[in-house]
Gaussian input, Z-matrix of N, CA and C with variables (Angstrom, degrees):
# hf/3-21g

backbone

0 1
 N
 C     1     B1
 C     2     B2     1     A1
 N     3     B3     2     A2     1     D1
 C     4     B4     3     A3     2     D2
 C     5     B5     4     A4     3     D3
 N     6     B6     5     A5     4     D4
 C     7     B7     6     A6     5     D5
 C     8     B8     7     A7     6     D6
 N     9     B9     8     A8     7     D7
 C    10    B10     9     A9     8     D8
 C    11    B11    10    A10     9     D9
 N    12    B12    11    A11    10    D10
 C    13    B13    12    A12    11    D11
 C    14    B14    13    A13    12    D12
 N    15    B15    14    A14    13    D13
 C    16    B16    15    A15    14    D14
 C    17    B17    16    A16    15    D15
 N    18    B18    17    A17    16    D16
 C    19    B19    18    A18    17    D17
 C    20    B20    19    A19    18    D18
 N    21    B21    20    A20    19    D19
 C    22    B22    21    A21    20    D20
 C    23    B23    22    A22    21    D21
 N    24    B24    23    A23    22    D22
 C    25    B25    24    A24    23    D23
 C    26    B26    25    A25    24    D24
 N    27    B27    26    A26    25    D25
 C    28    B28    27    A27    26    D26
 C    29    B29    28    A28    27    D27
 N    30    B30    29    A29    28    D28
 C    31    B31    30    A30    29    D29
 C    32    B32    31    A31    30    D30
 N    33    B33    32    A32    31    D31
 C    34    B34    33    A33    32    D32
 C    35    B35    34    A34    33    D33
 N    36    B36    35    A35    34    D34
 C    37    B37    36    A36    35    D35
 C    38    B38    37    A37    36    D36
 N    39    B39    38    A38    37    D37
 C    40    B40    39    A39    38    D38
 C    41    B41    40    A40    39    D39
 N    42    B42    41    A41    40    D40
 C    43    B43    42    A42    41    D41
 C    44    B44    43    A43    42    D42
 N    45    B45    44    A44    43    D43
 C    46    B46    45    A45    44    D44
 C    47    B47    46    A46    45    D45
 N    48    B48    47    A47    46    D46
 C    49    B49    48    A48    47    D47
 C    50    B50    49    A49    48    D48
 N    51    B51    50    A50    49    D49
 C    52    B52    51    A51    50    D50
 C    53    B53    52    A52    51    D51
 N    54    B54    53    A53    52    D52
 C    55    B55    54    A54    53    D53
 C    56    B56    55    A55    54    D54
 N    57    B57    56    A56    55    D55
 C    58    B58    57    A57    56    D56
 C    59    B59    58    A58    57    D57
 N    60    B60    59    A59    58    D58
 C    61    B61    60    A60    59    D59
 C    62    B62    61    A61    60    D60
 N    63    B63    62    A62    61    D61
 C    64    B64    63    A63    62    D62
 C    65    B65    64    A64    63    D63
 N    66    B66    65    A65    64    D64
 C    67    B67    66    A66    65    D65
 C    68    B68    67    A67    66    D66
 N    69    B69    68    A68    67    D67
 C    70    B70    69    A69    68    D68
 C    71    B71    70    A70    69    D69
 N    72    B72    71    A71    70    D70
 C    73    B73    72    A72    71    D71
 C    74    B74    73    A73    72    D72
 N    75    B75    74    A74    73    D73
 C    76    B76    75    A75    74    D74
 C    77    B77    76    A76    75    D75
 N    78    B78    77    A77    76    D76
 C    79    B79    78    A78    77    D77
 C    80    B80    79    A79    78    D78
 N    81    B81    80    A80    79    D79
 C    82    B82    81    A81    80    D80
 C    83    B83    82    A82    81    D81
 N    84    B84    83    A83    82    D82
 C    85    B85    84    A84    83    D83
 C    86    B86    85    A85    84    D84
 N    87    B87    86    A86    85    D85
 C    88    B88    87    A87    86    D86
 C    89    B89    88    A88    87    D87
 N    90    B90    89    A89    88    D88
 C    91    B91    90    A90    89    D89
 C    92    B92    91    A91    90    D90
 N    93    B93    92    A92    91    D91
 C    94    B94    93    A93    92    D92
 C    95    B95    94    A94    93    D93
 N    96    B96    95    A95    94    D94
 C    97    B97    96    A96    95    D95
 C    98    B98    97    A97    96    D96
 N    99    B99    98    A98    97    D97
 C   100   B100    99    A99    98    D98
 C   101   B101   100   A100    99    D99
 N   102   B102   101   A101   100   D100
 C   103   B103   102   A102   101   D101
 C   104   B104   103   A103   102   D102
 N   105   B105   104   A104   103   D103
 C   106   B106   105   A105   104   D104
 C   107   B107   106   A106   105   D105
 N   108   B108   107   A107   106   D106
 C   109   B109   108   A108   107   D107
 C   110   B110   109   A109   108   D108
 N   111   B111   110   A110   109   D109
 C   112   B112   111   A111   110   D110
 C   113   B113   112   A112   111   D111
 N   114   B114   113   A113   112   D112
 C   115   B115   114   A114   113   D113
 C   116   B116   115   A115   114   D114
 N   117   B117   116   A116   115   D115
 C   118   B118   117   A117   116   D116
 C   119   B119   118   A118   117   D117
 N   120   B120   119   A119   118   D118
 C   121   B121   120   A120   119   D119
 C   122   B122   121   A121   120   D120
 N   123   B123   122   A122   121   D121
 C   124   B124   123   A123   122   D122
 C   125   B125   124   A124   123   D123
 N   126   B126   125   A125   124   D124
 C   127   B127   126   A126   125   D125
 C   128   B128   127   A127   126   D126
 N   129   B129   128   A128   127   D127
 C   130   B130   129   A129   128   D128
 C   131   B131   130   A130   129   D129
 N   132   B132   131   A131   130   D130
 C   133   B133   132   A132   131   D131
 C   134   B134   133   A133   132   D132
 N   135   B135   134   A134   133   D133
 C   136   B136   135   A135   134   D134
 C   137   B137   136   A136   135   D135
 N   138   B138   137   A137   136   D136
 C   139   B139   138   A138   137   D137
 C   140   B140   139   A139   138   D138
 N   141   B141   140   A140   139   D139
 C   142   B142   141   A141   140   D140
 C   143   B143   142   A142   141   D141
 N   144   B144   143   A143   142   D142
 C   145   B145   144   A144   143   D143
 C   146   B146   145   A145   144   D144
 N   147   B147   146   A146   145   D145
 C   148   B148   147   A147   146   D146
 C   149   B149   148   A148   147   D147
 N   150   B150   149   A149   148   D148
 C   151   B151   150   A150   149   D149
 C   152   B152   151   A151   150   D150
 N   153   B153   152   A152   151   D151
 C   154   B154   153   A153   152   D152
 C   155   B155   154   A154   153   D153
 N   156   B156   155   A155   154   D154
 C   157   B157   156   A156   155   D155
 C   158   B158   157   A157   156   D156
 N   159   B159   158   A158   157   D157
 C   160   B160   159   A159   158   D158
 C   161   B161   160   A160   159   D159
 N   162   B162   161   A161   160   D160
 C   163   B163   162   A162   161   D161
 C   164   B164   163   A163   162   D162
 N   165   B165   164   A164   163   D163
 C   166   B166   165   A165   164   D164
 C   167   B167   166   A166   165   D165
 N   168   B168   167   A167   166   D166
 C   169   B169   168   A168   167   D167
 C   170   B170   169   A169   168   D168
 N   171   B171   170   A170   169   D169
 C   172   B172   171   A171   170   D170
 C   173   B173   172   A172   171   D171
 N   174   B174   173   A173   172   D172
 C   175   B175   174   A174   173   D173
 C   176   B176   175   A175   174   D174
 N   177   B177   176   A176   175   D175
 C   178   B178   177   A177   176   D176
 C   179   B179   178   A178   177   D177
 N   180   B180   179   A179   178   D178
 C   181   B181   180   A180   179   D179
 C   182   B182   181   A181   180   D180
 N   183   B183   182   A182   181   D181
 C   184   B184   183   A183   182   D182
 C   185   B185   184   A184   183   D183
 N   186   B186   185   A185   184   D184
 C   187   B187   186   A186   185   D185
 C   188   B188   187   A187   186   D186
 N   189   B189   188   A188   187   D187
 C   190   B190   189   A189   188   D188
 C   191   B191   190   A190   189   D189
 N   192   B192   191   A191   190   D190
 C   193   B193   192   A192   191   D191
 C   194   B194   193   A193   192   D192
 N   195   B195   194   A194   193   D193
 C   196   B196   195   A195   194   D194
 C   197   B197   196   A196   195   D195
 N   198   B198   197   A197   196   D196
 C   199   B199   198   A198   197   D197
 C   200   B200   199   A199   198   D198
 N   201   B201   200   A200   199   D199
 C   202   B202   201   A201   200   D200
 C   203   B203   202   A202   201   D201
 N   204   B204   203   A203   202   D202
 C   205   B205   204   A204   203   D203
 C   206   B206   205   A205   204   D204
 N   207   B207   206   A206   205   D205
 C   208   B208   207   A207   206   D206
 C   209   B209   208   A208   207   D207
 N   210   B210   209   A209   208   D208
 C   211   B211   210   A210   209   D209
 C   212   B212   211   A211   210   D210
 N   213   B213   212   A212   211   D211
 C   214   B214   213   A213   212   D212
 C   215   B215   214   A214   213   D213
 N   216   B216   215   A215   214   D214
 C   217   B217   216   A216   215   D215
 C   218   B218   217   A217   216   D216
 N   219   B219   218   A218   217   D217
 C   220   B220   219   A219   218   D218
 C   221   B221   220   A220   219   D219
 N   222   B222   221   A221   220   D220
 C   223   B223   222   A222   221   D221
 C   224   B224   223   A223   222   D222
 N   225   B225   224   A224   223   D223
 C   226   B226   225   A225   224   D224
 C   227   B227   226   A226   225   D225
 N   228   B228   227   A227   226   D226
 C   229   B229   228   A228   227   D227
 C   230   B230   229   A229   228   D228
 N   231   B231   230   A230   229   D229
 C   232   B232   231   A231   230   D230
 C   233   B233   232   A232   231   D231
 N   234   B234   233   A233   232   D232
 C   235   B235   234   A234   233   D233
 C   236   B236   235   A235   234   D234
 N   237   B237   236   A236   235   D235
 C   238   B238   237   A237   236   D236
 C   239   B239   238   A238   237   D237
 N   240   B240   239   A239   238   D238
 C   241   B241   240   A240   239   D239
 C   242   B242   241   A241   240   D240
 N   243   B243   242   A242   241   D241
 C   244   B244   243   A243   242   D242
 C   245   B245   244   A244   243   D243
 N   246   B246   245   A245   244   D244
 C   247   B247   246   A246   245   D245
 C   248   B248   247   A247   246   D246
 N   249   B249   248   A248   247   D247
 C   250   B250   249   A249   248   D248
 C   251   B251   250   A250   249   D249
 N   252   B252   251   A251   250   D250
 C   253   B253   252   A252   251   D251
 C   254   B254   253   A253   252   D252
 N   255   B255   254   A254   253   D253
 C   256   B256   255   A255   254   D254
 C   257   B257   256   A256   255   D255
 N   258   B258   257   A257   256   D256
 C   259   B259   258   A258   257   D257
 C   260   B260   259   A259   258   D258
 N   261   B261   260   A260   259   D259
 C   262   B262   261   A261   260   D260
 C   263   B263   262   A262   261   D261
 N   264   B264   263   A263   262   D262
 C   265   B265   264   A264   263   D263
 C   266   B266   265   A265   264   D264
 N   267   B267   266   A266   265   D265
 C   268   B268   267   A267   266   D266
 C   269   B269   268   A268   267   D267
 N   270   B270   269   A269   268   D268
 C   271   B271   270   A270   269   D269
 C   272   B272   271   A271   270   D270
 N   273   B273   272   A272   271   D271
 C   274   B274   273   A273   272   D272
 C   275   B275   274   A274   273   D273
 N   276   B276   275   A275   274   D274
 C   277   B277   276   A276   275   D275
 C   278   B278   277   A277   276   D276

   B1=1.5040
   B2=1.4579
   B3=1.3522
   B4=1.4729
   B5=1.5399
   B6=1.3355
   B7=1.4246
   B8=1.5287
   B9=1.3549
   B10=1.4201
   B11=1.5675
   B12=1.2692
   B13=1.4734
   B14=1.5140
   B15=1.3438
   B16=1.4952
   B17=1.5172
   B18=1.3952
   B19=1.4233
   B20=1.5678
   B21=1.3605
   B22=1.5116
   B23=1.5028
   B24=1.3088
   B25=1.4611
   B26=1.4936
   B27=1.3511
   B28=1.4369
   B29=1.5334
   B30=1.3150
   B31=1.5409
   B32=1.5690
   B33=1.3245
   B34=1.4892
   B35=1.4973
   B36=1.3349
   B37=1.4842
   B38=1.5351
   B39=1.3130
   B40=1.4766
   B41=1.4976
   B42=1.2970
   B43=1.4921
   B44=1.5341
   B45=1.3567
   B46=1.4261
   B47=1.5617
   B48=1.3314
   B49=1.4596
   B50=1.5434
   B51=1.3484
   B52=1.4821
   B53=1.5511
   B54=1.3077
   B55=1.4449
   B56=1.5398
   B57=1.3580
   B58=1.4853
   B59=1.5380
   B60=1.2878
   B61=1.5019
   B62=1.4986
   B63=1.3286
   B64=1.4443
   B65=1.4915
   B66=1.3073
   B67=1.4904
   B68=1.5305
   B69=1.3810
   B70=1.4577
   B71=1.5391
   B72=1.2573
   B73=1.4896
   B74=1.4913
   B75=1.2560
   B76=1.4929
   B77=1.4800
   B78=1.2920
   B79=1.4656
   B80=1.4431
   B81=1.3229
   B82=1.4888
   B83=1.5175
   B84=1.2490
   B85=1.5425
   B86=1.4931
   B87=1.3113
   B88=1.5022
   B89=1.4583
   B90=1.3184
   B91=1.4861
   B92=1.4803
   B93=1.3184
   B94=1.5078
   B95=1.4716
   B96=1.3152
   B97=1.5027
   B98=1.4588
   B99=1.3983
   B100=1.4560
   B101=1.5251
   B102=1.3100
   B103=1.4287
   B104=1.5401
   B105=1.2970
   B106=1.4530
   B107=1.5708
   B108=1.3234
   B109=1.4837
   B110=1.5173
   B111=1.3272
   B112=1.4793
   B113=1.5150
   B114=1.3676
   B115=1.4326
   B116=1.4729
   B117=1.2955
   B118=1.4662
   B119=1.4995
   B120=1.3303
   B121=1.4622
   B122=1.4963
   B123=1.2945
   B124=1.4367
   B125=1.5100
   B126=1.3192
   B127=1.4065
   B128=1.5254
   B129=1.2941
   B130=1.4737
   B131=1.5016
   B132=1.2775
   B133=1.4745
   B134=1.5241
   B135=1.2901
   B136=1.5170
   B137=1.5137
   B138=1.3254
   B139=1.4580
   B140=1.5429
   B141=1.2562
   B142=1.4369
   B143=1.5366
   B144=1.3199
   B145=1.4895
   B146=1.5068
   B147=1.3460
   B148=1.4482
   B149=1.5312
   B150=1.2601
   B151=1.4383
   B152=1.4841
   B153=1.3656
   B154=1.4841
   B155=1.4940
   B156=1.3472
   B157=1.4673
   B158=1.5358
   B159=1.3070
   B160=1.4916
   B161=1.4771
   B162=1.2899
   B163=1.4681
   B164=1.5388
   B165=1.3085
   B166=1.4659
   B167=1.4896
   B168=1.3381
   B169=1.5300
   B170=1.5544
   B171=1.2659
   B172=1.4563
   B173=1.5082
   B174=1.3124
   B175=1.4712
   B176=1.5174
   B177=1.3210
   B178=1.4736
   B179=1.4968
   B180=1.3242
   B181=1.5086
   B182=1.5282
   B183=1.3662
   B184=1.4271
   B185=1.5553
   B186=1.2940
   B187=1.5110
   B188=1.4932
   B189=1.2972
   B190=1.4877
   B191=1.5129
   B192=1.3325
   B193=1.3873
   B194=1.5337
   B195=1.3091
   B196=1.4127
   B197=1.5566
   B198=1.3413
   B199=1.4314
   B200=1.5474
   B201=1.2929
   B202=1.4814
   B203=1.5350
   B204=1.3673
   B205=1.4838
   B206=1.5272
   B207=1.3340
   B208=1.4374
   B209=1.5386
   B210=1.2692
   B211=1.4405
   B212=1.5251
   B213=1.3037
   B214=1.4561
   B215=1.5305
   B216=1.3854
   B217=1.4145
   B218=1.5161
   B219=1.3224
   B220=1.4766
   B221=1.5287
   B222=1.3169
   B223=1.4776
   B224=1.5262
   B225=1.2843
   B226=1.5420
   B227=1.4877
   B228=1.3224
   B229=1.4791
   B230=1.5363
   B231=1.2446
   B232=1.4992
   B233=1.5136
   B234=1.3013
   B235=1.4408
   B236=1.5458
   B237=1.3115
   B238=1.4951
   B239=1.5541
   B240=1.3478
   B241=1.4598
   B242=1.4855
   B243=1.3182
   B244=1.4529
   B245=1.5152
   B246=1.2944
   B247=1.4397
   B248=1.5235
   B249=1.2862
   B250=1.4729
   B251=1.4801
   B252=1.3728
   B253=1.4281
   B254=1.5465
   B255=1.3297
   B256=1.5466
   B257=1.5687
   B258=1.3731
   B259=1.4230
   B260=1.4939
   B261=1.2719
   B262=1.4656
   B263=1.5330
   B264=1.3374
   B265=1.4404
   B266=1.5628
   B267=1.2860
   B268=1.4618
   B269=1.5309
   B270=1.2938
   B271=1.4287
   B272=1.5133
   B273=1.3276
   B274=1.4288
   B275=1.5486
   B276=1.3183
   B277=1.4308
   B278=1.5306
   A1=112.71
   A2=117.23
   A3=116.79
   A4=113.03
   A5=119.56
   A6=120.59
   A7=111.12
   A8=118.91
   A9=120.12
   A10=110.62
   A11=116.92
   A12=119.65
   A13=113.56
   A14=118.41
   A15=115.30
   A16=113.21
   A17=116.49
   A18=120.99
   A19=111.45
   A20=112.57
   A21=117.88
   A22=110.81
   A23=117.58
   A24=118.88
   A25=112.12
   A26=117.69
   A27=119.77
   A28=108.90
   A29=115.12
   A30=118.66
   A31=106.39
   A32=119.38
   A33=120.64
   A34=107.86
   A35=118.62
   A36=123.50
   A37=108.54
   A38=117.80
   A39=119.41
   A40=108.28
   A41=122.96
   A42=123.86
   A43=111.32
   A44=113.75
   A45=119.66
   A46=111.28
   A47=115.17
   A48=119.27
   A49=111.83
   A50=115.53
   A51=117.93
   A52=110.36
   A53=116.41
   A54=119.10
   A55=110.63
   A56=117.17
   A57=122.66
   A58=110.17
   A59=117.33
   A60=121.47
   A61=111.39
   A62=117.47
   A63=122.42
   A64=111.67
   A65=118.18
   A66=122.65
   A67=109.85
   A68=114.21
   A69=118.43
   A70=112.62
   A71=117.22
   A72=121.28
   A73=110.34
   A74=120.22
   A75=121.80
   A76=113.55
   A77=119.65
   A78=121.99
   A79=117.56
   A80=118.47
   A81=119.46
   A82=112.52
   A83=117.78
   A84=119.03
   A85=113.02
   A86=114.78
   A87=115.99
   A88=111.02
   A89=118.11
   A90=123.12
   A91=109.35
   A92=118.56
   A93=120.32
   A94=112.11
   A95=117.14
   A96=119.61
   A97=111.82
   A98=117.74
   A99=120.62
   A100=111.23
   A101=119.28
   A102=124.72
   A103=110.98
   A104=116.20
   A105=121.69
   A106=108.31
   A107=115.14
   A108=116.74
   A109=111.26
   A110=118.29
   A111=122.47
   A112=109.46
   A113=118.46
   A114=120.63
   A115=113.09
   A116=119.95
   A117=122.16
   A118=111.20
   A119=115.09
   A120=120.32
   A121=111.48
   A122=119.45
   A123=123.62
   A124=111.60
   A125=118.13
   A126=119.48
   A127=113.87
   A128=115.98
   A129=118.57
   A130=112.22
   A131=118.61
   A132=122.14
   A133=110.24
   A134=116.68
   A135=119.81
   A136=109.51
   A137=116.42
   A138=120.33
   A139=110.61
   A140=118.30
   A141=122.84
   A142=112.02
   A143=115.50
   A144=119.16
   A145=111.11
   A146=117.63
   A147=121.65
   A148=114.12
   A149=120.33
   A150=123.80
   A151=114.69
   A152=116.74
   A153=116.02
   A154=112.66
   A155=119.31
   A156=122.36
   A157=110.36
   A158=116.96
   A159=123.39
   A160=113.97
   A161=117.92
   A162=120.89
   A163=113.73
   A164=114.76
   A165=120.91
   A166=109.27
   A167=117.56
   A168=117.58
   A169=107.11
   A170=116.82
   A171=124.01
   A172=111.74
   A173=116.31
   A174=122.79
   A175=107.99
   A176=116.12
   A177=118.55
   A178=110.40
   A179=118.37
   A180=121.96
   A181=111.93
   A182=118.77
   A183=118.95
   A184=111.39
   A185=114.94
   A186=117.81
   A187=110.63
   A188=117.64
   A189=119.00
   A190=111.00
   A191=118.83
   A192=124.34
   A193=111.91
   A194=119.34
   A195=123.20
   A196=110.97
   A197=117.67
   A198=122.58
   A199=114.30
   A200=116.22
   A201=122.71
   A202=114.71
   A203=116.81
   A204=117.80
   A205=114.21
   A206=117.08
   A207=119.74
   A208=112.90
   A209=119.45
   A210=124.49
   A211=111.96
   A212=120.11
   A213=125.08
   A214=112.45
   A215=122.28
   A216=121.55
   A217=117.03
   A218=117.94
   A219=121.51
   A220=110.92
   A221=120.85
   A222=120.84
   A223=113.52
   A224=118.41
   A225=120.04
   A226=109.87
   A227=120.06
   A228=120.61
   A229=109.31
   A230=120.45
   A231=122.85
   A232=110.63
   A233=118.10
   A234=122.53
   A235=109.10
   A236=115.85
   A237=119.72
   A238=108.33
   A239=118.08
   A240=116.48
   A241=114.05
   A242=118.14
   A243=120.72
   A244=109.86
   A245=121.55
   A246=124.45
   A247=113.70
   A248=116.97
   A249=119.58
   A250=110.57
   A251=115.69
   A252=117.80
   A253=107.91
   A254=112.86
   A255=116.68
   A256=106.02
   A257=111.09
   A258=118.53
   A259=110.34
   A260=119.44
   A261=126.66
   A262=109.96
   A263=119.23
   A264=121.23
   A265=112.02
   A266=120.60
   A267=120.72
   A268=112.94
   A269=115.87
   A270=119.12
   A271=112.51
   A272=119.48
   A273=125.29
   A274=114.55
   A275=116.24
   A276=119.58
   A277=114.00
   D1=-51.15
   D2=-173.80
   D3=-63.93
   D4=-23.65
   D5=-179.92
   D6=-74.53
   D7=-28.71
   D8=-176.95
   D9=-77.58
   D10=-30.34
   D11=-179.13
   D12=-63.29
   D13=-48.01
   D14=177.28
   D15=-65.48
   D16=-34.28
   D17=-179.41
   D18=-62.78
   D19=-40.35
   D20=178.60
   D21=-67.31
   D22=-39.26
   D23=179.61
   D24=-70.21
   D25=-31.56
   D26=178.97
   D27=-71.76
   D28=-38.32
   D29=179.90
   D30=-66.90
   D31=-39.18
   D32=-179.93
   D33=-65.97
   D34=-41.39
   D35=-179.11
   D36=-63.18
   D37=-46.43
   D38=-178.85
   D39=-68.18
   D40=-39.38
   D41=178.36
   D42=-61.13
   D43=-43.59
   D44=178.97
   D45=-63.80
   D46=-43.56
   D47=179.00
   D48=-61.01
   D49=-43.71
   D50=178.35
   D51=-64.52
   D52=-39.63
   D53=-178.77
   D54=-64.09
   D55=-43.58
   D56=177.51
   D57=-64.72
   D58=-38.73
   D59=179.84
   D60=-63.83
   D61=-45.73
   D62=177.99
   D63=-66.29
   D64=-39.80
   D65=176.89
   D66=-60.73
   D67=-45.43
   D68=179.07
   D69=-63.71
   D70=-38.28
   D71=177.26
   D72=-66.72
   D73=-38.58
   D74=-178.97
   D75=-81.33
   D76=-30.40
   D77=-176.27
   D78=-97.05
   D79=-13.38
   D80=-178.50
   D81=-59.30
   D82=-51.00
   D83=-178.44
   D84=-63.92
   D85=-36.77
   D86=177.04
   D87=-65.05
   D88=-40.42
   D89=-179.88
   D90=-63.31
   D91=-49.62
   D92=178.41
   D93=-57.94
   D94=-42.96
   D95=-179.06
   D96=-66.22
   D97=-38.71
   D98=178.97
   D99=-66.34
   D100=-40.74
   D101=178.14
   D102=-64.77
   D103=-43.37
   D104=179.76
   D105=-63.22
   D106=-44.10
   D107=-178.62
   D108=-69.58
   D109=-36.28
   D110=176.78
   D111=-61.71
   D112=-44.84
   D113=177.16
   D114=-62.31
   D115=-40.34
   D116=179.53
   D117=-64.62
   D118=-41.58
   D119=179.80
   D120=-66.43
   D121=-41.88
   D122=174.95
   D123=-58.91
   D124=-45.65
   D125=-179.96
   D126=-68.77
   D127=-32.90
   D128=173.49
   D129=-70.03
   D130=-36.08
   D131=175.25
   D132=-63.16
   D133=-40.99
   D134=-179.83
   D135=-70.05
   D136=-36.75
   D137=179.13
   D138=-66.00
   D139=-38.20
   D140=176.16
   D141=-67.10
   D142=-43.78
   D143=-175.35
   D144=-81.28
   D145=-46.46
   D146=-175.32
   D147=-107.82
   D148=24.59
   D149=-178.44
   D150=-60.28
   D151=-21.20
   D152=179.48
   D153=-73.08
   D154=-12.08
   D155=170.29
   D156=-63.78
   D157=-30.67
   D158=176.28
   D159=-98.65
   D160=-2.15
   D161=-179.02
   D162=91.86
   D163=23.15
   D164=178.30
   D165=-120.69
   D166=86.98
   D167=-175.18
   D168=-81.80
   D169=113.47
   D170=178.71
   D171=-108.18
   D172=-51.03
   D173=178.62
   D174=-101.53
   D175=148.53
   D176=172.53
   D177=-59.23
   D178=149.60
   D179=-173.37
   D180=-63.55
   D181=-22.68
   D182=-177.46
   D183=-66.00
   D184=-42.93
   D185=177.08
   D186=-70.23
   D187=-36.11
   D188=178.71
   D189=-62.29
   D190=-41.87
   D191=179.06
   D192=-66.01
   D193=-34.40
   D194=178.25
   D195=-68.26
   D196=-31.09
   D197=179.24
   D198=-92.33
   D199=-7.58
   D200=-177.07
   D201=-50.94
   D202=-48.18
   D203=-178.41
   D204=-58.06
   D205=-28.99
   D206=178.81
   D207=-81.62
   D208=-18.80
   D209=-172.50
   D210=-102.45
   D211=-19.61
   D212=-172.46
   D213=-52.40
   D214=-46.94
   D215=179.87
   D216=-61.75
   D217=-19.16
   D218=-175.01
   D219=-106.85
   D220=-0.81
   D221=-172.94
   D222=-67.95
   D223=-39.13
   D224=-177.20
   D225=-68.01
   D226=-44.82
   D227=178.58
   D228=-70.51
   D229=-32.60
   D230=175.86
   D231=-63.87
   D232=-45.84
   D233=-178.94
   D234=-61.79
   D235=-47.20
   D236=179.89
   D237=-59.37
   D238=-44.98
   D239=-178.58
   D240=-66.50
   D241=-37.15
   D242=-176.10
   D243=-74.44
   D244=-31.70
   D245=-177.11
   D246=-93.57
   D247=-0.45
   D248=-179.98
   D249=-75.35
   D250=139.90
   D251=176.82
   D252=-73.26
   D253=144.78
   D254=-177.98
   D255=-124.80
   D256=155.66
   D257=172.15
   D258=-137.34
   D259=-174.81
   D260=-172.36
   D261=-57.88
   D262=-40.87
   D263=-176.20
   D264=-66.83
   D265=-22.32
   D266=175.28
   D267=-67.01
   D268=-32.92
   D269=179.59
   D270=-72.15
   D271=-26.59
   D272=179.56
   D273=-75.82
   D274=-26.99
   D275=-176.85
   D276=-76.00

């Protein structure tokens, strides 16, 4: 009896490892795409609401000021991303 118990636990561990490996292979690309899409949507939202920081007034300042507390943590990275020079290799990544 004691020999069967470690063998079963090893088989369960191997099965779980295979399951996690296959899930990681199938879900990695979807996760990267979802994160990339989320980042693009966040930057677009900040551009629409805080575009006047770059000289692109899209929304009236009243609505921008109402949304300002939610956007403040992301403004520095957003400015860096919007003002960064881009080339062809950036579109491929």
